TORVEXKOL-911449 format. One record per residue: y, z, x of N, C-alpha, C in turn; residue in one letter; residue number from 1. Coordinates in steps of 0.02 Angstrom, whole numbers. Atoms other than C-alpha are relative to their C-alpha. Last residue first. Layout:
% residues N
<n_Y=Y | n_Z=Z | n_X=X | ca_Y=Y | ca_Z=Z | ca_X=X | c_Y=Y | c_Z=Z | c_X=X | aa=A | i=NUM>
...
This chain:
% residues 159
<n_Y=-44 | n_Z=-26 | n_X=-54 | ca_Y=745 | ca_Z=261 | ca_X=89 | c_Y=-24 | c_Z=69 | c_X=20 | aa=R | i=159>
<n_Y=-9 | n_Z=-72 | n_X=2 | ca_Y=615 | ca_Z=166 | ca_X=-12 | c_Y=42 | c_Z=23 | c_X=60 | aa=A | i=158>
<n_Y=32 | n_Z=-33 | n_X=-57 | ca_Y=642 | ca_Z=-22 | ca_X=-10 | c_Y=16 | c_Z=75 | c_X=-3 | aa=I | i=157>
<n_Y=-38 | n_Z=-58 | n_X=-22 | ca_Y=682 | ca_Z=-99 | ca_X=-179 | c_Y=-40 | c_Z=35 | c_X=55 | aa=S | i=156>
<n_Y=39 | n_Z=-58 | n_X=-23 | ca_Y=617 | ca_Z=-273 | ca_X=-212 | c_Y=46 | c_Z=55 | c_X=25 | aa=L | i=155>
<n_Y=8 | n_Z=-51 | n_X=52 | ca_Y=710 | ca_Z=-399 | ca_X=-319 | c_Y=-40 | c_Z=61 | c_X=20 | aa=G | i=154>
<n_Y=57 | n_Z=19 | n_X=42 | ca_Y=688 | ca_Z=-550 | ca_X=-205 | c_Y=-16 | c_Z=54 | c_X=-51 | aa=H | i=153>
<n_Y=-20 | n_Z=63 | n_X=32 | ca_Y=862 | ca_Z=-529 | ca_X=-129 | c_Y=-56 | c_Z=-26 | c_X=-46 | aa=A | i=152>
<n_Y=-42 | n_Z=-16 | n_X=58 | ca_Y=808 | ca_Z=-349 | ca_X=-96 | c_Y=24 | c_Z=-62 | c_X=-37 | aa=E | i=151>
<n_Y=43 | n_Z=-31 | n_X=51 | ca_Y=666 | ca_Z=-407 | ca_X=16 | c_Y=41 | c_Z=13 | c_X=-63 | aa=F | i=150>
<n_Y=41 | n_Z=53 | n_X=26 | ca_Y=785 | ca_Z=-523 | ca_X=111 | c_Y=-47 | c_Z=27 | c_X=-55 | aa=L | i=149>
<n_Y=-43 | n_Z=42 | n_X=43 | ca_Y=911 | ca_Z=-382 | ca_X=129 | c_Y=-40 | c_Z=-58 | c_X=-30 | aa=A | i=148>
<n_Y=-9 | n_Z=-35 | n_X=64 | ca_Y=772 | ca_Z=-269 | ca_X=195 | c_Y=43 | c_Z=-41 | c_X=-48 | aa=T | i=147>
<n_Y=64 | n_Z=4 | n_X=35 | ca_Y=729 | ca_Z=-395 | ca_X=330 | c_Y=5 | c_Z=32 | c_X=-68 | aa=V | i=146>
<n_Y=7 | n_Z=70 | n_X=23 | ca_Y=913 | ca_Z=-412 | ca_X=377 | c_Y=-66 | c_Z=-10 | c_X=-36 | aa=D | i=145>
<n_Y=-47 | n_Z=14 | n_X=55 | ca_Y=938 | ca_Z=-222 | ca_X=384 | c_Y=-7 | c_Z=-72 | c_X=-27 | aa=P | i=144>
<n_Y=18 | n_Z=-29 | n_X=65 | ca_Y=774 | ca_Z=-200 | ca_X=482 | c_Y=51 | c_Z=-14 | c_X=-55 | aa=E | i=143>
<n_Y=12 | n_Z=53 | n_X=49 | ca_Y=815 | ca_Z=-321 | ca_X=623 | c_Y=-12 | c_Z=27 | c_X=-70 | aa=V | i=142>
<n_Y=-58 | n_Z=43 | n_X=11 | ca_Y=899 | ca_Z=-191 | ca_X=736 | c_Y=-11 | c_Z=-54 | c_X=-53 | aa=G | i=141>
<n_Y=-34 | n_Z=-17 | n_X=62 | ca_Y=760 | ca_Z=-62 | ca_X=717 | c_Y=55 | c_Z=-51 | c_X=-18 | aa=R | i=140>
<n_Y=-65 | n_Z=-31 | n_X=-11 | ca_Y=652 | ca_Z=-142 | ca_X=850 | c_Y=34 | c_Z=11 | c_X=-67 | aa=A | i=139>
<n_Y=-56 | n_Z=36 | n_X=30 | ca_Y=467 | ca_Z=-182 | ca_X=840 | c_Y=64 | c_Z=39 | c_X=15 | aa=T | i=138>
<n_Y=-63 | n_Z=-36 | n_X=6 | ca_Y=309 | ca_Z=-137 | ca_X=933 | c_Y=51 | c_Z=-42 | c_X=-39 | aa=P | i=137>
<n_Y=-54 | n_Z=30 | n_X=-38 | ca_Y=141 | ca_Z=-218 | ca_X=898 | c_Y=63 | c_Z=43 | c_X=-9 | aa=A | i=136>
<n_Y=-64 | n_Z=-33 | n_X=8 | ca_Y=-28 | ca_Z=-157 | ca_X=839 | c_Y=52 | c_Z=-35 | c_X=43 | aa=E | i=135>
<n_Y=-37 | n_Z=-11 | n_X=-61 | ca_Y=-193 | ca_Z=-244 | ca_X=812 | c_Y=65 | c_Z=36 | c_X=-16 | aa=G | i=134>
<n_Y=-64 | n_Z=-35 | n_X=9 | ca_Y=-328 | ca_Z=-252 | ca_X=680 | c_Y=32 | c_Z=10 | c_X=68 | aa=R | i=133>
<n_Y=-17 | n_Z=-47 | n_X=-54 | ca_Y=-478 | ca_Z=-366 | ca_X=665 | c_Y=71 | c_Z=27 | c_X=-12 | aa=S | i=132>
<n_Y=11 | n_Z=-69 | n_X=19 | ca_Y=-526 | ca_Z=-439 | ca_X=497 | c_Y=17 | c_Z=50 | c_X=54 | aa=G | i=131>
<n_Y=71 | n_Z=-17 | n_X=-10 | ca_Y=-549 | ca_Z=-618 | ca_X=560 | c_Y=-16 | c_Z=73 | c_X=-18 | aa=D | i=130>
<n_Y=43 | n_Z=36 | n_X=46 | ca_Y=-382 | ca_Z=-672 | ca_X=484 | c_Y=-74 | c_Z=18 | c_X=7 | aa=P | i=129>
<n_Y=13 | n_Z=70 | n_X=-17 | ca_Y=-291 | ca_Z=-536 | ca_X=581 | c_Y=-46 | c_Z=-33 | c_X=-51 | aa=A | i=128>
<n_Y=68 | n_Z=12 | n_X=23 | ca_Y=-221 | ca_Z=-371 | ca_X=513 | c_Y=-12 | c_Z=-76 | c_X=6 | aa=H | i=127>
<n_Y=13 | n_Z=70 | n_X=15 | ca_Y=-66 | ca_Z=-328 | ca_X=613 | c_Y=-74 | c_Z=-7 | c_X=-17 | aa=I | i=126>
<n_Y=71 | n_Z=15 | n_X=-4 | ca_Y=-5 | ca_Z=-148 | ca_X=613 | c_Y=-10 | c_Z=-72 | c_X=-23 | aa=V | i=125>
<n_Y=34 | n_Z=31 | n_X=58 | ca_Y=178 | ca_Z=-120 | ca_X=648 | c_Y=-74 | c_Z=-8 | c_X=15 | aa=M | i=124>
<n_Y=61 | n_Z=38 | n_X=-13 | ca_Y=288 | ca_Z=-18 | ca_X=763 | c_Y=-29 | c_Z=-26 | c_X=-65 | aa=W | i=123>
<n_Y=-5 | n_Z=52 | n_X=-51 | ca_Y=460 | ca_Z=61 | ca_X=782 | c_Y=-66 | c_Z=-35 | c_X=17 | aa=L | i=122>
<n_Y=44 | n_Z=-24 | n_X=-54 | ca_Y=433 | ca_Z=224 | ca_X=685 | c_Y=-7 | c_Z=-52 | c_X=56 | aa=C | i=121>
<n_Y=-21 | n_Z=-67 | n_X=-19 | ca_Y=582 | ca_Z=191 | ca_X=569 | c_Y=-40 | c_Z=25 | c_X=60 | aa=E | i=120>
<n_Y=-57 | n_Z=6 | n_X=-45 | ca_Y=546 | ca_Z=4 | ca_X=568 | c_Y=25 | c_Z=69 | c_X=22 | aa=Y | i=119>
<n_Y=-41 | n_Z=-61 | n_X=5 | ca_Y=373 | ca_Z=37 | ca_X=496 | c_Y=57 | c_Z=-7 | c_X=51 | aa=C | i=118>
<n_Y=-54 | n_Z=-13 | n_X=-48 | ca_Y=286 | ca_Z=-128 | ca_X=464 | c_Y=37 | c_Z=65 | c_X=-16 | aa=I | i=117>
<n_Y=-21 | n_Z=-63 | n_X=30 | ca_Y=118 | ca_Z=-173 | ca_X=387 | c_Y=50 | c_Z=30 | c_X=49 | aa=V | i=116>
<n_Y=-41 | n_Z=-43 | n_X=-43 | ca_Y=89 | ca_Z=-355 | ca_X=432 | c_Y=21 | c_Z=60 | c_X=-41 | aa=L | i=115>
<n_Y=-37 | n_Z=-53 | n_X=35 | ca_Y=-52 | ca_Z=-453 | ca_X=352 | c_Y=36 | c_Z=43 | c_X=51 | aa=D | i=114>
<n_Y=-22 | n_Z=-52 | n_X=-47 | ca_Y=-113 | ca_Z=-618 | ca_X=422 | c_Y=42 | c_Z=49 | c_X=-39 | aa=V | i=113>
<n_Y=-56 | n_Z=-44 | n_X=15 | ca_Y=-210 | ca_Z=-730 | ca_X=304 | c_Y=12 | c_Z=49 | c_X=57 | aa=A | i=112>
<n_Y=14 | n_Z=-63 | n_X=34 | ca_Y=-319 | ca_Z=-877 | ca_X=351 | c_Y=63 | c_Z=40 | c_X=-12 | aa=G | i=111>
<n_Y=45 | n_Z=-42 | n_X=-41 | ca_Y=-308 | ca_Z=-1018 | ca_X=479 | c_Y=-18 | c_Z=66 | c_X=-32 | aa=G | i=110>
<n_Y=65 | n_Z=33 | n_X=-7 | ca_Y=-238 | ca_Z=-1144 | ca_X=353 | c_Y=-50 | c_Z=42 | c_X=40 | aa=P | i=109>
<n_Y=-4 | n_Z=68 | n_X=-25 | ca_Y=-98 | ca_Z=-1021 | ca_X=314 | c_Y=-69 | c_Z=-30 | c_X=5 | aa=G | i=108>
<n_Y=63 | n_Z=36 | n_X=6 | ca_Y=-73 | ca_Z=-860 | ca_X=219 | c_Y=10 | c_Z=-72 | c_X=20 | aa=R | i=107>
<n_Y=-12 | n_Z=71 | n_X=-14 | ca_Y=66 | ca_Z=-743 | ca_X=274 | c_Y=-68 | c_Z=-35 | c_X=-2 | aa=A | i=106>
<n_Y=63 | n_Z=37 | n_X=-4 | ca_Y=54 | ca_Z=-570 | ca_X=195 | c_Y=18 | c_Z=-74 | c_X=8 | aa=R | i=105>
<n_Y=-4 | n_Z=73 | n_X=4 | ca_Y=203 | ca_Z=-459 | ca_X=232 | c_Y=-70 | c_Z=-28 | c_X=4 | aa=I | i=104>
<n_Y=63 | n_Z=35 | n_X=-10 | ca_Y=225 | ca_Z=-272 | ca_X=206 | c_Y=11 | c_Z=-75 | c_X=-8 | aa=G | i=103>
<n_Y=1 | n_Z=73 | n_X=6 | ca_Y=380 | ca_Z=-165 | ca_X=226 | c_Y=-70 | c_Z=-27 | c_X=12 | aa=H | i=102>
<n_Y=-35 | n_Z=17 | n_X=61 | ca_Y=402 | ca_Z=23 | ca_X=196 | c_Y=-3 | c_Z=-76 | c_X=-15 | aa=R | i=101>
<n_Y=-27 | n_Z=67 | n_X=12 | ca_Y=283 | ca_Z=90 | ca_X=327 | c_Y=32 | c_Z=-9 | c_X=-69 | aa=P | i=100>
<n_Y=-13 | n_Z=-4 | n_X=72 | ca_Y=264 | ca_Z=276 | ca_X=366 | c_Y=31 | c_Z=-66 | c_X=-22 | aa=A | i=99>
<n_Y=3 | n_Z=68 | n_X=28 | ca_Y=189 | ca_Z=282 | ca_X=541 | c_Y=4 | c_Z=7 | c_X=-75 | aa=F | i=98>
<n_Y=9 | n_Z=5 | n_X=72 | ca_Y=217 | ca_Z=434 | ca_X=653 | c_Y=-7 | c_Z=-74 | c_X=-21 | aa=C | i=97>
<n_Y=70 | n_Z=-15 | n_X=16 | ca_Y=188 | ca_Z=442 | ca_X=840 | c_Y=-14 | c_Z=-7 | c_X=-74 | aa=A | i=96>
<n_Y=12 | n_Z=-69 | n_X=22 | ca_Y=354 | ca_Z=357 | ca_X=871 | c_Y=-74 | c_Z=9 | c_X=-14 | aa=A | i=95>
<n_Y=13 | n_Z=-8 | n_X=71 | ca_Y=371 | ca_Z=197 | ca_X=970 | c_Y=-13 | c_Z=74 | c_X=-15 | aa=R | i=94>
<n_Y=7 | n_Z=-70 | n_X=19 | ca_Y=435 | ca_Z=135 | ca_X=1136 | c_Y=-15 | c_Z=2 | c_X=-75 | aa=R | i=93>
<n_Y=70 | n_Z=-22 | n_X=0 | ca_Y=396 | ca_Z=-45 | ca_X=1184 | c_Y=-9 | c_Z=75 | c_X=-12 | aa=D | i=92>
<n_Y=8 | n_Z=-25 | n_X=-68 | ca_Y=580 | ca_Z=-86 | ca_X=1222 | c_Y=-70 | c_Z=32 | c_X=9 | aa=D | i=91>
<n_Y=27 | n_Z=-67 | n_X=-9 | ca_Y=577 | ca_Z=-194 | ca_X=1067 | c_Y=-1 | c_Z=20 | c_X=74 | aa=S | i=90>
<n_Y=-53 | n_Z=-46 | n_X=-17 | ca_Y=691 | ca_Z=-346 | ca_X=1059 | c_Y=-25 | c_Z=71 | c_X=14 | aa=D | i=89>
<n_Y=-30 | n_Z=20 | n_X=-63 | ca_Y=548 | ca_Z=-471 | ca_X=1066 | c_Y=53 | c_Z=50 | c_X=23 | aa=A | i=88>
<n_Y=49 | n_Z=-10 | n_X=-54 | ca_Y=449 | ca_Z=-382 | ca_X=931 | c_Y=32 | c_Z=-14 | c_X=68 | aa=M | i=87>
<n_Y=11 | n_Z=-71 | n_X=-7 | ca_Y=601 | ca_Z=-368 | ca_X=817 | c_Y=-50 | c_Z=16 | c_X=55 | aa=G | i=86>
<n_Y=-58 | n_Z=-27 | n_X=-38 | ca_Y=644 | ca_Z=-549 | ca_X=853 | c_Y=-8 | c_Z=75 | c_X=9 | aa=K | i=85>
<n_Y=11 | n_Z=15 | n_X=-71 | ca_Y=468 | ca_Z=-598 | ca_X=796 | c_Y=57 | c_Z=27 | c_X=43 | aa=E | i=84>
<n_Y=56 | n_Z=-41 | n_X=-22 | ca_Y=491 | ca_Z=-509 | ca_X=630 | c_Y=-12 | c_Z=-11 | c_X=75 | aa=V | i=83>
<n_Y=-24 | n_Z=-69 | n_X=-6 | ca_Y=663 | ca_Z=-588 | ca_X=611 | c_Y=-56 | c_Z=46 | c_X=24 | aa=L | i=82>
<n_Y=-41 | n_Z=-2 | n_X=-60 | ca_Y=592 | ca_Z=-761 | ca_X=648 | c_Y=28 | c_Z=70 | c_X=11 | aa=A | i=81>
<n_Y=45 | n_Z=-4 | n_X=-58 | ca_Y=456 | ca_Z=-729 | ca_X=519 | c_Y=38 | c_Z=0 | c_X=66 | aa=L | i=80>
<n_Y=35 | n_Z=-65 | n_X=0 | ca_Y=587 | ca_Z=-688 | ca_X=388 | c_Y=-45 | c_Z=6 | c_X=60 | aa=L | i=79>
<n_Y=-47 | n_Z=-53 | n_X=-17 | ca_Y=698 | ca_Z=-837 | ca_X=432 | c_Y=-35 | c_Z=68 | c_X=4 | aa=R | i=78>
<n_Y=-14 | n_Z=5 | n_X=-71 | ca_Y=554 | ca_Z=-961 | ca_X=433 | c_Y=46 | c_Z=57 | c_X=22 | aa=R | i=77>
<n_Y=61 | n_Z=-19 | n_X=-36 | ca_Y=497 | ca_Z=-901 | ca_X=262 | c_Y=12 | c_Z=-1 | c_X=75 | aa=R | i=76>
<n_Y=6 | n_Z=-74 | n_X=4 | ca_Y=675 | ca_Z=-907 | ca_X=196 | c_Y=-62 | c_Z=24 | c_X=36 | aa=E | i=75>
<n_Y=-52 | n_Z=-27 | n_X=-44 | ca_Y=694 | ca_Z=-1087 | ca_X=257 | c_Y=-2 | c_Z=77 | c_X=1 | aa=A | i=74>
<n_Y=20 | n_Z=6 | n_X=-71 | ca_Y=527 | ca_Z=-1136 | ca_X=179 | c_Y=51 | c_Z=29 | c_X=48 | aa=P | i=73>
<n_Y=-47 | n_Z=42 | n_X=-36 | ca_Y=579 | ca_Z=-1068 | ca_X=7 | c_Y=-19 | c_Z=-2 | c_X=74 | aa=D | i=72>
<n_Y=22 | n_Z=70 | n_X=2 | ca_Y=426 | ca_Z=-998 | ca_X=-81 | c_Y=44 | c_Z=-47 | c_X=40 | aa=S | i=71>
<n_Y=-56 | n_Z=36 | n_X=-32 | ca_Y=442 | ca_Z=-814 | ca_X=-41 | c_Y=-23 | c_Z=-73 | c_X=4 | aa=V | i=70>
<n_Y=17 | n_Z=60 | n_X=-39 | ca_Y=325 | ca_Z=-729 | ca_X=-165 | c_Y=64 | c_Z=-30 | c_X=29 | aa=E | i=69>
<n_Y=-32 | n_Z=62 | n_X=19 | ca_Y=367 | ca_Z=-554 | ca_X=-223 | c_Y=-24 | c_Z=-56 | c_X=46 | aa=A | i=68>
<n_Y=18 | n_Z=57 | n_X=-42 | ca_Y=289 | ca_Z=-382 | ca_X=-221 | c_Y=34 | c_Z=-62 | c_X=-27 | aa=R | i=67>
<n_Y=-20 | n_Z=65 | n_X=26 | ca_Y=336 | ca_Z=-211 | ca_X=-285 | c_Y=-20 | c_Z=-54 | c_X=49 | aa=G | i=66>
<n_Y=-52 | n_Z=-12 | n_X=51 | ca_Y=305 | ca_Z=-25 | ca_X=-260 | c_Y=24 | c_Z=-65 | c_X=-32 | aa=N | i=65>
<n_Y=-50 | n_Z=54 | n_X=5 | ca_Y=141 | ca_Z=-57 | ca_X=-169 | c_Y=48 | c_Z=16 | c_X=-57 | aa=V | i=64>
<n_Y=-19 | n_Z=18 | n_X=69 | ca_Y=44 | ca_Z=101 | ca_X=-124 | c_Y=55 | c_Z=-53 | c_X=1 | aa=R | i=63>
<n_Y=-67 | n_Z=-22 | n_X=19 | ca_Y=-18 | ca_Z=100 | ca_X=56 | c_Y=16 | c_Z=-25 | c_X=-70 | aa=Y | i=62>
<n_Y=-1 | n_Z=-72 | n_X=11 | ca_Y=-204 | ca_Z=91 | ca_X=97 | c_Y=68 | c_Z=28 | c_X=-19 | aa=G | i=61>
<n_Y=28 | n_Z=-35 | n_X=-57 | ca_Y=-203 | ca_Z=-83 | ca_X=173 | c_Y=9 | c_Z=76 | c_X=-4 | aa=H | i=60>
<n_Y=1 | n_Z=47 | n_X=-55 | ca_Y=-93 | ca_Z=-147 | ca_X=32 | c_Y=-21 | c_Z=39 | c_X=62 | aa=F | i=59>
<n_Y=-4 | n_Z=-26 | n_X=-69 | ca_Y=-114 | ca_Z=-55 | ca_X=-132 | c_Y=-6 | c_Z=-57 | c_X=50 | aa=A | i=58>
<n_Y=-12 | n_Z=57 | n_X=-44 | ca_Y=-86 | ca_Z=-90 | ca_X=-318 | c_Y=11 | c_Z=28 | c_X=71 | aa=D | i=57>
<n_Y=-62 | n_Z=-2 | n_X=-38 | ca_Y=-159 | ca_Z=61 | ca_X=-406 | c_Y=4 | c_Z=-61 | c_X=46 | aa=V | i=56>
<n_Y=-51 | n_Z=38 | n_X=37 | ca_Y=-293 | ca_Z=29 | ca_X=-539 | c_Y=68 | c_Z=0 | c_X=36 | aa=D | i=55>
<n_Y=11 | n_Z=73 | n_X=-1 | ca_Y=-434 | ca_Z=76 | ca_X=-420 | c_Y=54 | c_Z=-40 | c_X=-36 | aa=P | i=54>
<n_Y=35 | n_Z=22 | n_X=60 | ca_Y=-362 | ca_Z=251 | ca_X=-394 | c_Y=-6 | c_Z=-76 | c_X=-1 | aa=P | i=53>
<n_Y=-49 | n_Z=11 | n_X=52 | ca_Y=-309 | ca_Z=275 | ca_X=-213 | c_Y=-40 | c_Z=-21 | c_X=-62 | aa=L | i=52>
<n_Y=23 | n_Z=31 | n_X=63 | ca_Y=-427 | ca_Z=350 | ca_X=-89 | c_Y=59 | c_Z=-5 | c_X=-48 | aa=T | i=51>
<n_Y=74 | n_Z=4 | n_X=-5 | ca_Y=-401 | ca_Z=393 | ca_X=92 | c_Y=-28 | c_Z=-34 | c_X=-62 | aa=E | i=50>
<n_Y=35 | n_Z=-47 | n_X=44 | ca_Y=-217 | ca_Z=353 | ca_X=75 | c_Y=-75 | c_Z=-10 | c_X=7 | aa=A | i=49>
<n_Y=28 | n_Z=29 | n_X=61 | ca_Y=-151 | ca_Z=257 | ca_X=223 | c_Y=-36 | c_Z=54 | c_X=-39 | aa=P | i=48>
<n_Y=67 | n_Z=26 | n_X=-10 | ca_Y=-49 | ca_Z=359 | ca_X=346 | c_Y=-27 | c_Z=-27 | c_X=-66 | aa=G | i=47>
<n_Y=19 | n_Z=-8 | n_X=-70 | ca_Y=109 | ca_Z=462 | ca_X=346 | c_Y=-72 | c_Z=-20 | c_X=12 | aa=L | i=46>
<n_Y=39 | n_Z=-60 | n_X=-7 | ca_Y=169 | ca_Z=393 | ca_X=181 | c_Y=-24 | c_Z=3 | c_X=72 | aa=S | i=45>
<n_Y=15 | n_Z=-29 | n_X=-66 | ca_Y=299 | ca_Z=264 | ca_X=138 | c_Y=-42 | c_Z=64 | c_X=-6 | aa=P | i=44>
<n_Y=-18 | n_Z=-71 | n_X=6 | ca_Y=282 | ca_Z=178 | ca_X=-31 | c_Y=-18 | c_Z=33 | c_X=67 | aa=E | i=43>
<n_Y=53 | n_Z=-51 | n_X=-3 | ca_Y=275 | ca_Z=-6 | ca_X=14 | c_Y=29 | c_Z=70 | c_X=-9 | aa=L | i=42>
<n_Y=-36 | n_Z=-62 | n_X=-11 | ca_Y=387 | ca_Z=-151 | ca_X=-37 | c_Y=-52 | c_Z=56 | c_X=-6 | aa=A | i=41>
<n_Y=20 | n_Z=-58 | n_X=39 | ca_Y=279 | ca_Z=-307 | ca_X=-19 | c_Y=43 | c_Z=60 | c_X=20 | aa=L | i=40>
<n_Y=-32 | n_Z=-60 | n_X=-28 | ca_Y=325 | ca_Z=-482 | ca_X=37 | c_Y=-16 | c_Z=58 | c_X=-47 | aa=I | i=39>
<n_Y=-13 | n_Z=-54 | n_X=47 | ca_Y=208 | ca_Z=-627 | ca_X=1 | c_Y=32 | c_Z=58 | c_X=37 | aa=T | i=38>
<n_Y=-27 | n_Z=-57 | n_X=-37 | ca_Y=207 | ca_Z=-790 | ca_X=99 | c_Y=21 | c_Z=52 | c_X=-52 | aa=L | i=37>
<n_Y=-38 | n_Z=-49 | n_X=37 | ca_Y=100 | ca_Z=-932 | ca_X=36 | c_Y=27 | c_Z=53 | c_X=47 | aa=S | i=36>
<n_Y=18 | n_Z=11 | n_X=70 | ca_Y=12 | ca_Z=-1090 | ca_X=93 | c_Y=38 | c_Z=48 | c_X=-45 | aa=E | i=35>
<n_Y=25 | n_Z=-55 | n_X=41 | ca_Y=101 | ca_Z=-1080 | ca_X=259 | c_Y=-16 | c_Z=-23 | c_X=-71 | aa=L | i=34>
<n_Y=68 | n_Z=15 | n_X=23 | ca_Y=115 | ca_Z=-1243 | ca_X=357 | c_Y=-28 | c_Z=56 | c_X=-44 | aa=A | i=33>
<n_Y=1 | n_Z=59 | n_X=41 | ca_Y=305 | ca_Z=-1236 | ca_X=376 | c_Y=-69 | c_Z=-16 | c_X=-29 | aa=G | i=32>
<n_Y=-21 | n_Z=-17 | n_X=68 | ca_Y=298 | ca_Z=-1057 | ca_X=437 | c_Y=-2 | c_Z=-60 | c_X=-47 | aa=A | i=31>
<n_Y=-8 | n_Z=63 | n_X=36 | ca_Y=198 | ca_Z=-1113 | ca_X=589 | c_Y=18 | c_Z=13 | c_X=-73 | aa=D | i=30>
<n_Y=-48 | n_Z=45 | n_X=-33 | ca_Y=220 | ca_Z=-970 | ca_X=712 | c_Y=11 | c_Z=-65 | c_X=-37 | aa=E | i=29>
<n_Y=-69 | n_Z=-24 | n_X=3 | ca_Y=142 | ca_Z=-838 | ca_X=599 | c_Y=51 | c_Z=-49 | c_X=30 | aa=L | i=28>
<n_Y=-23 | n_Z=-3 | n_X=69 | ca_Y=-22 | ca_Z=-929 | ca_X=567 | c_Y=74 | c_Z=16 | c_X=-2 | aa=V | i=27>
<n_Y=1 | n_Z=69 | n_X=26 | ca_Y=-53 | ca_Z=-980 | ca_X=748 | c_Y=25 | c_Z=-2 | c_X=-72 | aa=A | i=26>
<n_Y=-60 | n_Z=34 | n_X=-25 | ca_Y=-1 | ca_Z=-806 | ca_X=806 | c_Y=4 | c_Z=-70 | c_X=-28 | aa=R | i=25>
<n_Y=-56 | n_Z=-23 | n_X=41 | ca_Y=-135 | ca_Z=-727 | ca_X=697 | c_Y=64 | c_Z=-36 | c_X=20 | aa=S | i=24>
<n_Y=12 | n_Z=23 | n_X=69 | ca_Y=-271 | ca_Z=-832 | ca_X=778 | c_Y=56 | c_Z=20 | c_X=-47 | aa=A | i=23>
<n_Y=-10 | n_Z=72 | n_X=14 | ca_Y=-196 | ca_Z=-811 | ca_X=954 | c_Y=-11 | c_Z=-22 | c_X=-73 | aa=P | i=22>
<n_Y=58 | n_Z=39 | n_X=-24 | ca_Y=-176 | ca_Z=-621 | ca_X=962 | c_Y=5 | c_Z=-71 | c_X=-26 | aa=E | i=21>
<n_Y=45 | n_Z=19 | n_X=55 | ca_Y=-1 | ca_Z=-554 | ca_X=933 | c_Y=-56 | c_Z=-44 | c_X=26 | aa=V | i=20>
<n_Y=30 | n_Z=-55 | n_X=37 | ca_Y=107 | ca_Z=-454 | ca_X=1054 | c_Y=-53 | c_Z=-18 | c_X=-53 | aa=H | i=19>
<n_Y=15 | n_Z=-59 | n_X=-40 | ca_Y=172 | ca_Z=-565 | ca_X=1195 | c_Y=-43 | c_Z=51 | c_X=-38 | aa=K | i=18>
<n_Y=41 | n_Z=18 | n_X=-57 | ca_Y=164 | ca_Z=-733 | ca_X=1109 | c_Y=-22 | c_Z=61 | c_X=40 | aa=E | i=17>
<n_Y=68 | n_Z=16 | n_X=23 | ca_Y=226 | ca_Z=-663 | ca_X=945 | c_Y=-46 | c_Z=-13 | c_X=59 | aa=F | i=16>
<n_Y=29 | n_Z=-59 | n_X=30 | ca_Y=376 | ca_Z=-579 | ca_X=1026 | c_Y=-71 | c_Z=-13 | c_X=-24 | aa=G | i=15>
<n_Y=37 | n_Z=-37 | n_X=-50 | ca_Y=413 | ca_Z=-724 | ca_X=1141 | c_Y=-33 | c_Z=62 | c_X=-29 | aa=G | i=14>
<n_Y=72 | n_Z=10 | n_X=3 | ca_Y=546 | ca_Z=-814 | ca_X=1045 | c_Y=-34 | c_Z=38 | c_X=56 | aa=R | i=13>
<n_Y=33 | n_Z=-63 | n_X=-18 | ca_Y=720 | ca_Z=-739 | ca_X=1050 | c_Y=-76 | c_Z=-6 | c_X=-1 | aa=C | i=12>
<n_Y=-9 | n_Z=-11 | n_X=-71 | ca_Y=808 | ca_Z=-909 | ca_X=1054 | c_Y=-36 | c_Z=63 | c_X=24 | aa=A | i=11>
<n_Y=49 | n_Z=39 | n_X=-36 | ca_Y=734 | ca_Z=-946 | ca_X=884 | c_Y=5 | c_Z=10 | c_X=75 | aa=G | i=10>
<n_Y=65 | n_Z=-32 | n_X=9 | ca_Y=835 | ca_Z=-804 | ca_X=812 | c_Y=-54 | c_Z=-37 | c_X=38 | aa=L | i=9>
<n_Y=6 | n_Z=-58 | n_X=-44 | ca_Y=995 | ca_Z=-871 | ca_X=889 | c_Y=-68 | c_Z=34 | c_X=-8 | aa=P | i=8>
<n_Y=-2 | n_Z=18 | n_X=-71 | ca_Y=964 | ca_Z=-1043 | ca_X=811 | c_Y=-4 | c_Z=61 | c_X=45 | aa=A | i=7>
<n_Y=67 | n_Z=11 | n_X=-26 | ca_Y=910 | ca_Z=-976 | ca_X=642 | c_Y=1 | c_Z=-16 | c_X=74 | aa=L | i=6>
<n_Y=34 | n_Z=-63 | n_X=-9 | ca_Y=1081 | ca_Z=-903 | ca_X=603 | c_Y=-69 | c_Z=-9 | c_X=31 | aa=L | i=5>
<n_Y=-34 | n_Z=-34 | n_X=-54 | ca_Y=1171 | ca_Z=-1067 | ca_X=631 | c_Y=-36 | c_Z=66 | c_X=15 | aa=T | i=4>
<n_Y=19 | n_Z=29 | n_X=-63 | ca_Y=1041 | ca_Z=-1157 | ca_X=524 | c_Y=33 | c_Z=34 | c_X=60 | aa=P | i=3>
<n_Y=69 | n_Z=-15 | n_X=-20 | ca_Y=1068 | ca_Z=-1030 | ca_X=383 | c_Y=-19 | c_Z=-33 | c_X=66 | aa=L | i=2>
<n_Y=2 | n_Z=-60 | n_X=-40 | ca_Y=1258 | ca_Z=-1046 | ca_X=376 | c_Y=-70 | c_Z=16 | c_X=25 | aa=M | i=1>
């Protein structure tokens, strides 16, 4: 069933090309070359905390409720294809708020790319390997499949 599902997702390519700078795109487009892919369930808040205690697990200022490694290459490709599909399906509208529940760290030969995603607000923040930061739109339609993948790895997404 997985190859059938990947074919339609691959047909939606263009989200990374349109919305992600080249160094980050190189990491995200080559799921097979990734050294690791970590998914993080984030505690939604309307912006990164100014200060979190040093003993709190955080991802770009957001409290981490859980994290898991995705080691299966097919699952990595599927997750990144869903993220790209969300970008490609977006109508470029987004809310002014940002309360992310999903985080992804993709580490490849070109460095790490971190995605902090808010499907409710229809956008994400992309932290590039060189430390720069960008933003990209997303669509709500992929969120159930992304959340299902997180939950399959034992993570609970805040509702």
